[in-house]
C-alpha positions, 0 to 999 in steps of 0.5 A: 489518478496522478502518477506522482501521487500513486503508491503501492501497498505491501503485505506486512506478512508475505511482503507482496505488493497487492494494491495501488492507491493514492494519498494527499501528501499535504494532508497525510504526512505519515506512511499509509497503513490499511487492513486489506485482503492478501491473496497469498496469505488468504486473510485480512492483514495490514498493508503498508505503503511502499515505494514503486520501483521500475 
């Protein structure tokens, strides 16, 4: 997986960064939003794309 295409998915409820994924920036212009399982909330919630820091 290419480092420049890597992005973090953050929980919208507790703001924890739980998942890493990639996207094709040429085809997908909007921010990615997926429904995933959050370990902290212990339920399926929306996860939004966030910047990777550090």
